[in-house]
N, C-alpha and C positions, 0 to 999 in steps of 0.2 A: 155556383159557388154553395148555396142552400143544399143541392145535392151532397156533395162532401161533406160539409157540417152535419148532416144528419146523419150519415154514414159514418162519421167520426165519433159521434155522440154514444149511437146506438155499440161502435167497438167497446169505449169508456165504462158503457154502463156494464156491457157484457164481463168485463176483465174486472171492477169493482174497484175502477180508479176513481179516483174526488179530486177534483184539481180545483184552485182559487188564485184568483190572484187579484190584486190591489195595488193601484197606484201608489207609489209611496213621495214621488215629484215630478211635477210637472210646470215647464217654461213655456211661454208664447217664445218662437222665434220668429216671427212673418205676420205681418196683416197686412195687406191690403184693403182699406175700409172701400174705397172708390168700387173695386171687383168682390168684394164681398170675400174675401177667399182669406185663411190664416193658417200657417202651420207649428205645429210646437210639438216638443221632442218631452217624453215622461221616460223616467224607470217604475220599471214594475215588478214587484216580488209574486212569484209563482210558488207554489207548496201541491207537492203533487204525492198523493198515497194511496199505495194500492192495498191489496186486502191481504197480501205474501209480504209485504214489506214496510220498509221502514220512510216515516216522511221525507221526503226530497225538499229543498226550496232553490230555487234559479233566481236569478236577478238577468234582465233583459233592459236592452233601453230603445225605446220605440220613438219612429217620426211617425206624426199622423198632420194630414192635409183635412184642412176645415171648408166649408162653404157655407155662406150666409142663405134662409132660405125665407120663407114667410113662418114656418113654424121653427124658427130657431138655426143654430150652429148645426151641422149636421155630417157625419164623418166621410170623405171622399177617399181616403187611403189610410193604408196604415204600413208601415214597414218597420223589419229590425234595424236598428241601429250597429254596423259593426263593430266590433271593438276595436279601438284607435282609432275610428274616424271622429270628428267634432261634428258641428252644427251641419 
């Protein structure tokens, strides 16, 4: 995954693309304190601007898995929630 992320970042820099994301809402959808796991759903606003184009805004819903570690809660999974799918 790191190799892919570095390649994607290089391609975006080459094209002059600027992308920003902001979590607009989030809610805990599951918590297992005994196992130290949690799930949450969030809505994210993504703004993308290219050198040649005008800004574009997209909204995504994401589901995240979390695990409690000695250093705090860490992300274990992240996946889009398709339109029309509930929690």
